[in-house]
N, C-alpha and C positions, 0 to 999 in steps of 0.2 A: 504494500500500500504506500502510496506517495505521501508527501508531507501534509496534504490537505484532502479531506473527503468532501466532495462538493455534490450536493443534491441537484438532480435535474430540475428543470423548471424554466419557463419563459419569463421575461421581464414582468414583474408585478405579481408573481406567485411566491409561495413560501419556499425559501431556500436556506440552506445552512452549510457551513464549513466547520470542520473541527481540526485542531492541531494539538500536538503534545505527545510525549512518549510515556510508556508505562511507568518508568522510574525517573522521569524528568520532574521538573519543578511543579508543573501544573498541566492540566488539560484546559483547552479553550474551545468554546463554541461561539460562533457568530451567526446570528439568525436574522435574515432579511425578509421583508415582505409582510411583517406584522402590522396590521392597521393601527392607527392611533386610537387611543381611548380604551384599549383592552386592560382591565384590571390584572396586574401581575406583581407578585411579591416573591421574594426568595423562598418562602415556605412552600409555595406551589411546586417549585423545582425540587426542594429538599425532600419532600414527601416521596417523590418518584425515585430519587437517588437512594434513599434509605431502603425502598422496596427492592431495588436492584441488588443491594448488598446482602439481602437475606437469602435463605434457602439451604436446605440440607445438602452437604457435600462441598460447600465452599471451603477455600483454603485459608492459610494463615494471613494472607494479605488483607482479608476482610476484617480481621481483628485489629489491624493497624490503621486502615483508612476509615475516616468518618466523613464521608463526602458531603460537602456543603457548597452551595452555589453563591458566588459573589457576583452580583450584577454590576458590570462596569459602565454600561451605557444603554441608551434606548428607553429608559424608564425614568419618569419624574413624578414624584408624589403618588406612587403606586399605580400609575397608568403609563402604557406605552405611548411614545410620542412620534411614531412613524419612522424613526431612524433605526439602523441595525441595533439589535440587542446583543451585547457581548457578555459572556459569562466565563468566569474563571473557577475551576475546581482544583484546589491545591492537593498535591500528593504529599501526604505526611511522610511516606517512606523515602522521599527524596533526600532527607537528611542523612540516610545511610548510603546514598548513591551519588553524593555530590562529586566525588573524584571520578567515579566510573562514568558519569554522565556529564562531565565538565564540558562547557561550551568553549573553553579557551585552550588549555594545554593538556596533551594526552599524558596520563600517568603511565607507569610500567604495566606490563601485560596482566599481572595478577590483579592490580588495583582496577584495571579497565574492565575486569570480568569479561574478557573477550571470549567469543564462542566460535569454535572452528569445526564442531561436529554437529551436523544438522539433525533435527528430529524428524522421523518419518511422519508424514501427514501435516507438517507445519509449513509455513511460508519460508522457513530459514534458507533452504537451498535455492529455491526458485527466485527469491528476492535477492540473494547475494549474486546470482548470475545476472539478474536484470540490471542491478546498479553497480556491479563489479566491486562488491565488498569482500575483503578477506575475513573481516570480523563480522560475524552474523548478528552480533548484538545490535547493529544498526537496523536490521530487519525485524528481529523479534520485539524490539521495544515499541515499534509502531504497529506491527501486525497483532500485538497482544489485544485481547478482548477488553483490556482496561480502557481502550478508546471508547467503548460503548457507554461509559459514564457520561461523556460529552454528548453522545447521541440521545441518551435519556433526558439530559437537560434540555436539548432542543425539542425533543418530543413533549416535554412538560409544557413548554410554551404553546405548542400546537394543541395540546389537550385543553389548555385554558381557552383557546379560541373556539374549539369545538364545543366546549361546555356552554358557551353563549348561545348555541343553536340546538341544544338538547341532544347532542351526539356524545355517546359514552363509549369508551374502549375498555374491554375487560380481557383478561387472559388467564389461562390455567394450564397445568401439566396434564397431558393425556396418558403418557407412558414414560417409564424409565427402565431401560434394559428390557427384559421380557415381561415386566409387570405393566398391564394396561388397566386404566381406570374405567369404571362404569359409573359416571356421575349420575346423580338423581335426574330422572326424566330424559336421559341422553338417548334413549331408544326412540323417542318421539320424533316425528319428522320436522316439526317446527315448534319453537318455544316462544312464549310471550316474554317481553322485556323483563318482567318481574322475576321470572324463573331463571333467566340468564344471570341476573344480578345476584340471586340467591346462590348460584353456583360459584360466582366470583367471590362472595363472602366466605363460603366454605374453603375455597382455595387460599384465601388470605390467612385463614386460621391454621393452615397446614404448613409444616416445615418443608414438605415436598412440593408445595404449591398446587396440590391436587384436591379437587372437591369430593373425591371418594375417600373417606377416612380409612377404610380397611385397606384399599390399594395403596394409600399414602404410607401406611405403616410398613407394607411389604416393600415399597420403593426404598424406604430408609434402610431396610436390611440389605437390599441389593447394593446400595451405595457403600454401606459399611463393609460388605464382603469385598467389593472392589478396592476400597481403601486398604484393607488388610493384605490384599494380594499385590499391592503396588500398581493397580489398574485404574482405568477411568471408565465411565459409563455415560452413554447418551440417552436420548429419548425424543419424545414428540410433545410439542406444546401447541395450544390453540389460542387464537386471538379473535375476538368477536367485536364488531362495531355495531352499536345499537342506535336507532333513531336517525340513520343515514337517509337523506332524502333521495328520491329517484332522480336520475338524470346527471349524476356525476360521472365524469369520464367521457369517452367517445367511442362510437363504432366506426366513425368515418376516418380516423387517423390512427395508424398502427401504434405510434408512440404515445398516444394519449389514452389508450385502453387502460382502464383502471386495474383490471386483473393483471396485466403485464407490469404495471407500475408497482403493484403490491408484491408480485413475485420477485421483482428485482430488489425491492427494499428488504424483503425477508431473506433472500439469498445473500445479501450483503452482510448479514449478521455472522460473525465468525463461527465456524463449525457447522453451519446450516447447510445441508446437502439436498434437501427436497422440500417443495412447497405444494400444498393442495388448497384449492378453493372449493367449498362445498363438498360434494362426494369425492372430488379429486380422482385419484387413480381407480377407485372402486367403480366409477361410472363406466370405465372401459369394459367391465365384466357384465354389465347389465343391458337390458333392452331399453329402447327409447322411452317406452311408457313407464319404465321403472326409474328413469333418470330425470325427466322434465317435470316441471311444476305446473299443474293446471291453474288457469286464471278464471276465477269465479266471481259473479256479482257479489259485492259486499253487503253486509246487513245495513249499512248506512248509505244515504244518498251520496252520489259522486265518489264512489270508491269501488275497487276490486280487491279480492283477497286471493292468496295462494295458501292452500291447506298444507303444503310442504315447502321446504326451502332447500332442496337438493342442490340447486345452482349456487348456493352460498351467497345470495344477494346480488349476483352479477350476471347479466345476460348481454352478450355482445360487447363486453367491455364497459358496460354502463350499469350503474346501480339501479335496482328496480324497486327499492323501498323496503326490502326485507333486510334482516340483519346480515351483515357481511361476515362470512366465516372463513378464516384462513388457518390452516394447520401447517406446521413446519417440523421437519425431522432434523435433529442435531446429532452429529456423530460424537463418539467419545473423544475427549480432548487429547491433544497430541503429546503432551508432556506426561510421561509415565515415571513413577517412582521406581519401577523395575524396568529400566529402559530397553528398547528394542535395539537391534544391531544397526549400525550406521558406518560411515567412513570419515576418518579424520582428513580433512581437506588439505592439511599441511603435509601429510606423509603418505596418504593413500592407505593407511592401515585400517583393518577391520576392528572397530571398537564399539562400545555401547554408546548410544545416543546421548546428547547433552540432556541434563535434567534441570529444569527450572521450577521454582516454587509455583504451584498451580492448584487448581481445584480438582477434586475427584469427579464431581458432577456439577454442571452449571445450567442444567435445563430450567430450574425455577427462575434463575436470573435471566435466562434467555427469553422466557415468556414476558418479562417486564420490558426487555429491550424490544421484543416483538410488538408490544403495545405502543412503544414510543415510535417505532418506524411506521406503524400503521397510522398513528395520529398524524405524523408528518405528511404521509401520502394524502390523507383525507383533508388536512388543512390546505395542502397545495391544490387539491381538486375544488375545494370550497372557494378558495380565492380565485381560481381560474374561472369559475362560473359566476360568483357573486362579488368578485374583487372590488375593493374601493379603498380610498385613502383613510377612511375612518370606520370604526366598528359600527357607528350609528348608520352610516350610509350602506354598509354591507348588510346590516339587518333589514333595512328597507328593501334592498334588492332581493333578499331571501324571502321576506314576507310576501312580496309581490309575486315571486315565482311560485310559492306554495299555493297562493290563491289561484294562480293559473292552472296548477296541477289539479286542484279540487274541481275547477270548472270544466276540466277536460272530459269528465264522465258526466254528461248532461242529459242522459236518456231519461224519459219519464219512468217512474217506478210503478210497477203493476200493483194494484190493490190486491190484498189477500183476503 
């Protein structure tokens, strides 16, 4: 990964960049496109940063860091002012890495904590080839998932914007290793908002981030077994966007299809190897009548309903008014305490791979990062459709559009 992570988006939409290394002095996020007048305080960001640090299977780094957001710009008297919002998250562990991460003079090799043996599955080797580094410390410091703290901070600002329009983002763990949850009501084809929110509450109460208590306990045992054996373990998490209006995204332009934008956002999370929307890969095994969602006249005037949500809230790259459901598969982390075989790039000798302090399992944390990147995508899409210089103007545009949506279904209702 290069020095900056830059989110796609045309002029006037939500974009952000991050900078910083895992053991550097700080992480930085710069967020652009936030309309003026949005209530925003550091505590809105700190809440999400704290959630990212929790979860069974996290490593010792999480006992060192107490992530807090320091807002440098873009906010005055608790309201955004239309200019870029800059956020700094200090790395407390930097005090132990000042010489190794010095921006001035290089210390000797031992103090530099140089890395010459790549880890299988990590960016170490590919990154060193790309940038011609002998010392792979330059790669792993930025490729580290520590960067996602800055992304969660940017996502917290996106969430604040979405809150103003009744859009909520929830996430939870579906599986860790071979253990798969069966959340309450999960077998039903479609859930009302209240029941989705109940699942999110159960997940928040679980160290494994899982709404199924019995499965969560078994997940903890799988993580402990992996820890004891010097292994790591992955899993699947799900993110659901509630209250999303129909019409976000585009069927007319390939790069504006919202399903594609969500897939890219989730695949950008370190260690994520697969993304599904709605039924996902399961849809390939079924017949059309078992996959598509019927469209029925609603019980209220000027509305239609879908008794199922197999499409996961997206049809043709456009939101259809149902909850948007995205699941992502996370591989086991690359750093093993019982390392795999690798090659010392100085000598060509067969050796054990480099071992760096790491988590045993980060799936619960990845679910929080998934919520953040989903919020960023939806904030971008909302600004794309209803964008304005101020929150007040954006709300007028949104309200006018929703009135248009309601008037679209203007057929006379039959008396019963």
